[in-house]
C-alpha positions, 0 to 999 in steps of 0.5 A: 189308794184305791177306796170302795164304800158301800158298793151296790150292783144289781143284775135284774131282780137280783142283788149281786153286790151288797154293800161292799167296802174295802181298801187297796194300798200301794206296796201291798197285795189284797187278795179277794177270795170267793167260790164261783158266782158270788160276784167278784168279776162283777166288782171288778167290772164296776171298778173298771167302769165297765158296768155302772155301780147302783150305788156307793163310791169308787174312789181312787187317789182321794177322787171319786171315780164312779162317772169316769169311762173305763179309758179314763180309769186306765189313764189315771193309772188303773190296769186290769187283767180279766179272767180269760186274758183277752190278748190279741191272738193274730198280733205278735207279742211285741205288738200286744205289749205295744197296744198296753202303751196307748196312755202314752204319746210319742216315743214312749208308746213306740217302745216296749219298756225294758222292765217288762221283758225282764220280768217275763224273760220268756216274751222277749224270746218269743217277741215275733210270734203271734199271741195265739200260738203261745201256751195259756201260761205264757198268754197269761204272762203277756196279759200281765205284761200288757198291763204293766206296760202302762206303768199303773199305780193299781194292778187288778188280777181276775184269777190269774192262775186259771188253767195255768201249769205250776211252774208258770204260776210260781213265776207269776206269783214271784212277779206279783211279790216283787212288784208289791215290794217296790211299794208304789203299786197297789195290787188287787188279786182275785183268786180261788187258788188258796195256796197262791193267794195266801203266800202273796196276801198282804190282807184278805177279803172273803166274798159269799152271795155278794157280801164281804163275810170275813177280812183280815191280814194275810199271815192269819189266812190259815188260823182265820180258817179261810181255806175252808171258806173258799174250798170248792 
């Protein structure tokens, strides 16, 4: 389980993250919602060790990981799909997916797990095509597939629906729901698209100005008025 306690982060004189505390549990989708600029991506970068937390603790599987480097967090079973996808455009789909196997050695790192092709059949069809030639939606599926190739116990997704056609959003939603249902993975989903989040969330958090201002169960999002809090 991921447990964040009293996390603070500053940029210059600005207090970006203000005493954040929350948990993400296996078998659940925890949705973090909020408008642009409230600190969501900064939080994810802190979780991955890309920027250090000024204070507070980040615990994963009952161990504090504040001092671990990004690759050590990946080795510990945490995978991150950043906003903008960040695939390798000149590598083929298959080569991109093999990059996700870096935490393994030998034979395990030599072959794309069959499960990835099953989750995203379009990637199998395009396995020899370069990543940069894929549509935005296909690139997002590739980025998620690459993250899943390392068999994480925590999957962090930063706005996976951004700039993607509705049919692919639906496919990605089905994959996320299926992964959560398995029960062995915690999923932290950062999202602005309310309907997508509401359909998937087991629990939700709403951020505003670096603070979590509301939290609850996914089924209560409508009655809790979350749509109004995150509407642009």
